[in-house]
SEKOLTOR-96587 format. One record per residue (C-alpha): residue in three letters; x, y, z. Coordinates in steps of 0.5 Angstrom, whole numbers, padded with zeros to 4 digits, always signed. Example, Ala and Ser with C-alpha at 12.3 -4.5 7.8 and 13.67 -1.06 7.14 Angstrom:
<atoms>
ALA+0025-0009+0016 SER+0027-0002+0014 
</atoms>
This chain:
<atoms>
MET+0059+0138+0263 GLU+0060+0141+0257 GLU+0065+0147+0257 LEU+0067+0152+0252 LEU+0074+0153+0249 ILE+0076+0160+0248 GLY+0083+0162+0244 ILE+0084+0170+0244 ASP+0089+0173+0240 TRP+0091+0179+0244 SER+0094+0186+0241 GLN+0094+0193+0243 ASN+0088+0195+0240 HIS+0083+0189+0239 HIS+0083+0182+0240 ASP+0081+0176+0235 VAL+0076+0170+0239 ARG+0075+0163+0237 VAL+0070+0159+0241 LEU+0070+0151+0240 ASN+0067+0146+0243 GLU+0070+0140+0247 ARG+0070+0136+0239 GLY+0074+0142+0236 ALA+0068+0145+0232 SER+0068+0152+0232 LEU+0062+0155+0235 LEU+0063+0162+0234 ARG+0069+0168+0232 PHE+0069+0175+0233 ARG+0073+0181+0234 PHE+0072+0186+0240 PRO+0076+0193+0241 HIS+0081+0194+0247 SER+0076+0198+0251 PRO+0071+0197+0257 ALA+0065+0197+0251 GLY+0070+0191+0248 LEU+0070+0187+0254 ALA+0062+0188+0255 THR+0062+0186+0247 PHE+0066+0180+0249 GLU+0061+0177+0255 LYS+0055+0179+0251 GLN+0058+0174+0245 LEU+0058+0169+0250 ALA+0052+0170+0254 PRO+0047+0165+0249 PHE+0052+0159+0251 ASN+0049+0160+0258 LEU+0055+0158+0261 PRO+0058+0161+0268 PRO+0065+0163+0267 ASN+0068+0158+0270 GLN+0066+0153+0265 CYS+0069+0158+0259 LEU+0077+0156+0259 VAL+0081+0161+0256 ALA+0088+0161+0252 ILE+0092+0167+0251 GLU+0099+0168+0250 THR+0101+0174+0255 ILE+0099+0174+0262 HIS+0101+0181+0264 ASN+0095+0186+0262 LEU+0088+0189+0263 LEU+0085+0184+0259 VAL+0087+0178+0263 ASP+0086+0182+0269 PHE+0079+0182+0267 LEU+0078+0175+0265 TRP+0081+0173+0272 ALA+0076+0178+0276 HIS+0070+0175+0273 GLN+0073+0168+0274 TYR+0074+0165+0267 GLN+0079+0160+0267 VAL+0085+0162+0264 TYR+0091+0158+0261 PHE+0098+0161+0259 VAL+0100+0158+0252 PRO+0107+0161+0251 PRO+0108+0164+0244 SER+0114+0158+0243 VAL+0109+0153+0243 VAL+0104+0156+0239 HIS+0109+0158+0234 ALA+0111+0150+0234 ALA+0104+0148+0233 ARG+0102+0152+0227 GLY+0104+0147+0222 ARG+0098+0143+0225 LEU+0093+0148+0221 THR+0096+0149+0215 SER+0103+0147+0211 SER+0103+0154+0208 GLY+0106+0158+0214 ALA+0100+0163+0213 VAL+0099+0167+0220 THR+0092+0171+0221 ASP+0089+0173+0228 ASP+0083+0169+0227 ARG+0088+0163+0225 SER+0092+0164+0232 ALA+0086+0165+0236 PHE+0083+0158+0233 LEU+0090+0155+0234 LEU+0090+0157+0242 ALA+0083+0154+0243 ASP+0085+0148+0239 LEU+0091+0147+0244 LEU+0086+0147+0250 ARG+0082+0142+0247 THR+0088+0137+0245 ASP+0094+0139+0250 ARG+0090+0142+0256 HIS+0094+0136+0261 ARG+0100+0140+0259 LEU+0098+0146+0261 THR+0097+0150+0268 PRO+0091+0155+0270 TRP+0094+0162+0271 LYS+0093+0165+0277 PRO+0095+0172+0279 ASP+0100+0173+0284 GLY+0099+0176+0291 PRO+0099+0184+0292 LEU+0106+0184+0295 VAL+0109+0180+0289 ILE+0104+0184+0284 GLN+0108+0191+0287 MET+0114+0188+0287 ARG+0115+0186+0280 ALA+0112+0193+0278 LYS+0118+0196+0282 LEU+0123+0191+0280 SER+0122+0193+0273 LEU+0122+0200+0275 ILE+0129+0199+0278 ASP+0131+0195+0272 SER+0129+0201+0267 LEU+0132+0206+0272 SER+0139+0202+0272 GLN+0139+0202+0264 SER+0138+0210+0264 ILE+0143+0211+0269 THR+0148+0207+0265 ARG+0146+0210+0258 TYR+0146+0217+0261 ALA+0153+0216+0265 ASN+0156+0214+0259 ARG+0154+0220+0255 LEU+0156+0224+0261 TYR+0163+0221+0261 ALA+0164+0222+0253 VAL+0162+0230+0254 LEU+0167+0230+0260 GLN+0173+0227+0256 ARG+0171+0233+0250 TYR+0173+0239+0255 TYR+0174+0237+0262 PRO+0177+0230+0263 GLN+0180+0231+0270 ALA+0172+0231+0273 CYS+0172+0223+0270 THR+0177+0220+0274 LEU+0177+0225+0281 PHE+0172+0220+0284 SER+0172+0213+0284 ASP+0165+0212+0279 LEU+0162+0218+0275 GLN+0155+0214+0278 THR+0157+0217+0285 PRO+0153+0223+0288 ILE+0159+0226+0290 ALA+0162+0226+0283 LEU+0155+0229+0280 HIS+0155+0234+0285 PHE+0162+0236+0284 ILE+0161+0237+0277 ILE+0154+0241+0278 ALA+0158+0246+0283 TYR+0164+0247+0279 PRO+0162+0245+0271 SER+0169+0248+0268 PRO+0176+0246+0269 HIS+0178+0253+0270 GLN+0174+0253+0276 ALA+0176+0246+0279 HIS+0183+0249+0278 LYS+0182+0255+0282 LEU+0178+0252+0288 PRO+0182+0253+0294 PHE+0184+0246+0298 PRO+0179+0249+0305 GLU+0173+0250+0300 PHE+0175+0243+0297 VAL+0175+0239+0303 SER+0168+0243+0306 PHE+0165+0240+0299 CYS+0168+0233+0300 LYS+0165+0233+0308 LYS+0158+0236+0306 HIS+0157+0230+0301 HIS+0160+0225+0306 TYR+0166+0223+0303 PRO+0169+0217+0307 ALA+0177+0217+0305 THR+0179+0223+0308 ARG+0186+0221+0308 ARG+0186+0222+0300 LEU+0184+0229+0300 PRO+0191+0231+0299 ASP+0192+0227+0293 LEU+0185+0229+0290 TYR+0187+0236+0291 ALA+0193+0235+0287 ARG+0190+0233+0281 LEU+0185+0239+0280 ALA+0191+0243+0282 ALA+0195+0240+0276 PRO+0195+0245+0270 PRO+0189+0243+0266 LEU+0188+0242+0259 GLU+0184+0248+0257 PRO+0179+0247+0252 ALA+0177+0252+0247 GLN+0171+0257+0249 ALA+0167+0255+0243 VAL+0168+0248+0246 LEU+0167+0249+0253 LEU+0160+0253+0252 ALA+0158+0247+0247 TYR+0159+0242+0253 GLN+0158+0245+0259 ASP+0151+0246+0260 GLU+0150+0239+0258 ALA+0154+0236+0263 THR+0151+0240+0268 PHE+0144+0237+0266 LEU+0146+0230+0265 ALA+0150+0230+0272 GLN+0143+0233+0275 LEU+0139+0228+0271 LEU+0143+0222+0274 LEU+0142+0225+0281 ASP+0135+0225+0280 LEU+0135+0217+0277 LEU+0140+0215+0283 GLU+0135+0218+0288 HIS+0129+0215+0285 LYS+0132+0208+0284 ALA+0134+0208+0292 GLN+0127+0210+0294 THR+0124+0205+0289 LEU+0129+0199+0292 GLY+0127+0201+0299 GLU+0120+0200+0297 VAL+0121+0194+0295 ARG+0125+0192+0301 SER+0119+0194+0305 LEU+0114+0190+0301 PHE+0119+0184+0301 VAL+0120+0183+0308 GLN+0112+0183+0309 HIS+0112+0177+0305 PRO+0111+0170+0308 ASP+0117+0167+0303 ALA+0122+0172+0305 PRO+0126+0168+0310 ILE+0127+0163+0304 PHE+0130+0168+0299 ALA+0133+0172+0305 SER+0137+0166+0307 LEU+0140+0165+0300 PRO+0148+0167+0300 GLY+0150+0173+0297 ALA+0143+0175+0294 GLY+0143+0181+0297 ALA+0138+0187+0298 LEU+0136+0187+0290 LEU+0136+0179+0288 GLU+0132+0177+0294 PRO+0126+0180+0292 LYS+0128+0179+0285 LEU+0128+0171+0286 LEU+0122+0171+0290 VAL+0118+0175+0284 MET+0121+0169+0279 PHE+0118+0164+0284 GLY+0112+0167+0285 ASP+0106+0165+0290 HIS+0103+0159+0287 ARG+0107+0152+0288 ASP+0103+0149+0283 ARG+0106+0154+0277 PHE+0112+0150+0277 PRO+0111+0143+0279 SER+0118+0141+0278 PRO+0125+0144+0278 ALA+0125+0143+0270 ALA+0120+0148+0269 ILE+0123+0154+0272 GLN+0130+0152+0269 ALA+0127+0152+0263 LEU+0123+0158+0263 ALA+0130+0161+0266 GLY+0133+0158+0260 THR+0139+0155+0264 CYS+0138+0148+0262 PRO+0140+0146+0255 VAL+0137+0143+0250 THR+0138+0136+0247 GLU+0137+0134+0240 GLN+0138+0127+0239 SER+0136+0123+0233 GLY+0139+0116+0232 LYS+0146+0116+0233 SER+0146+0124+0233 ARG+0146+0128+0239 HIS+0147+0135+0240 VAL+0146+0139+0246 ARG+0145+0147+0245 PHE+0144+0153+0249 ARG+0137+0155+0250 LYS+0135+0161+0246 ALA+0127+0161+0248 CYS+0126+0163+0255 ASN+0125+0169+0260 HIS+0131+0173+0259 ASP+0129+0177+0266 TYR+0129+0170+0270 ARG+0136+0168+0266 ASN+0139+0174+0268 THR+0136+0174+0275 ALA+0139+0167+0276 GLN+0146+0168+0273 GLN+0147+0174+0277 PHE+0145+0170+0283 ALA+0150+0165+0281 MET+0156+0170+0280 GLU+0154+0173+0287 SER+0154+0166+0291 VAL+0161+0164+0289 ALA+0164+0169+0294 HIS+0159+0167+0300 SER+0158+0160+0299 ALA+0163+0155+0299 TRP+0159+0150+0295 ALA+0158+0154+0290 ALA+0165+0156+0290 SER+0167+0149+0289 TYR+0162+0147+0284 LEU+0164+0153+0279 SER+0172+0151+0280 GLU+0170+0143+0278 ALA+0166+0146+0272 LEU+0172+0151+0270 GLU+0177+0145+0271 ARG+0172+0140+0266 GLY+0173+0145+0260 MET+0168+0150+0261 SER+0168+0157+0259 LYS+0166+0162+0265 ASN+0159+0163+0262 GLN+0157+0156+0261 ALA+0160+0154+0268 TYR+0156+0160+0271 ARG+0150+0157+0268 CYS+0151+0150+0270 LEU+0151+0154+0277 ALA+0145+0158+0276 ASN+0141+0151+0274 ARG+0144+0148+0280 TRP+0142+0154+0284 LEU+0135+0154+0281 ALA+0133+0146+0283 ILE+0135+0148+0290 ILE+0132+0154+0291 TRP+0125+0150+0288 HIS+0126+0145+0294 LEU+0127+0150+0299 TRP+0121+0154+0296 GLN+0117+0148+0296 HIS+0117+0146+0303 ARG+0118+0153+0306 GLN+0125+0152+0309 PRO+0131+0157+0309 TYR+0137+0155+0306 ASP+0143+0152+0310 GLU+0149+0151+0307 ALA+0152+0146+0312 TYR+0146+0141+0311 HIS+0147+0142+0304 LEU+0154+0140+0304 SER+0152+0134+0308 GLN+0147+0132+0302 VAL+0152+0133+0297 ARG+0158+0128+0301 GLN+0152+0123+0301 HIS+0151+0124+0294 ARG+0158+0123+0292 ASN+0159+0117+0297 ARG+0153+0113+0294 
</atoms>
C-alpha cells in the first residue's frame, strides 16, 4: 500500500514540508505557521492524497515540541532523525554545501525512503516519565541559578563582610543565608551577644552545637570595617541575593520531592532504585534517560552512543584513530558520568574497575567515562529484563567471564 514520506524542517515560527512518494518523487511542498491555524493547514494540504495518518510517515529533527505532540495525537508515524545524521547526509543533494529549509525538509523525507530500516518510530513516554523529565530539567536549571547567585553573593561578601563567607560550612545552606538576612553587616555580627547567637542556631537547627563557641569567636574577633559608602553599596544586594537563594533552594527541594513521588509510582522504579550510589536525584534521571519503550534502544550501543560514553573509532587501511565522542545528548552524558562517580563509593566492582583503568594509564575523566559506558550496558540488560541490580550476582558473572 502506498505511503507518504513527509519531511518537516521545524522552527519556532513556521515549518517547511516536503512530501515524497516511495519512489522519491516530490509530490508537494509548502510552509505552515506554528499555530492552530497552521496545523489545520497541514492536514488540509495532505487531504487530497486521501490516506489515513498511519500511512503518513513523518521525519523531523526534534521531538519535544507541540508539533510532534499534535502529529502523535493524530496517529502519524513520527521518526526522529538526529541532526548529526541530517548534516552528514547533506552532500547527497548538493556539493555546494548550500542549506535551505525546503532542502532540509526534502532531505528528511528522502532519508525516510532510503534509511527507514535504520530509524525507529518515535513513541512518546508515559505521563510519569514526561512529568519527571520536565521537573528534572527545572531542577538542573535551578541548580545552575543557585551556583551563579551563590558565586555573586560570595563576591559581594568578600568586598565588605568576608567573615560571613566562612562562618558556616557553605553559603548555599539555609542557616548561612538566614544569618546574612538577619545580620547583614559586620558591625551587627560583631555586636551579637552569645546567647542570641545560640538561639539563632537552635532556631535554624544547626546540628554541631559543640562548635558554637568557636563560631562565635570568629564573630567576636575585630572585623575589617568597610568604608561607609562600600557598606551602603553592597549590604542591600547581599540580603537580596540571600533571600533569592533561599527561595531557589526551597523550590528545588520541593520539586525534588515531587519527582520522588512520581518516581516511586513507576513500574521500573525498583530497577533504578537498586543501582549503587544513584540516590534521590540520579535514580529518576536514569529512569527518564531510558524511558518507557524498550524498543527505543535495541542494544546497549544505542544508549551508549546517545550518552557519548563510547568512543568513536576511525580506521582506514593501516591507520586507526580512537577519539572522544562529541556528538551526543549532553544531559545523558552528565547523568551517566555523575552516576559512575557516585557508584565508586558504593560498589566494590565499580571501585575495582576504576582502579584498574587508572593503573592502565587512563586519566580520571577517561576512566570515569569508561566506567559510565560499562554501567550503561549493565543497566540496559537490567532494564530489558526488568531485574534489579545484584552486586553479588554481577561479581560472579565477572569472575566467570575472566575465567573463560
